[in-house]
C-alpha positions, 0 to 999 in steps of 0.5 A: 499499500502506497502513501496518501495525503494523511501519511504526513510523516512518511511523506517528509521522509521521502521528501527530505531524502529526494530534496535534501537541499531546499529549505522546507519554509521557502517551498511554495504549495504548487511545487510542495504539491507536484513534489508529493505527487511525484513521489514514487509509493505516492497513490493519491491525486491532487483532488484529496488535497487542500491547503490545510494538508500542504500546510501540515506537510511543510510544517511537519518537514520545517520541524524535521529539519530542526 
């Protein structure tokens, strides 16, 4: 079973591996959504995502980098 929008912790781990030089604080939501959708194990579509989910992913990624 692949990743879904609610798998925030696992998404953050994969994003950090794929984009180690990115500063998550400055990643805009369209880019963040594209990056998540491009993850190898990601199964869902853009239609199931909203600003709150992207914000949660971004905040978790920032916190993970601290």
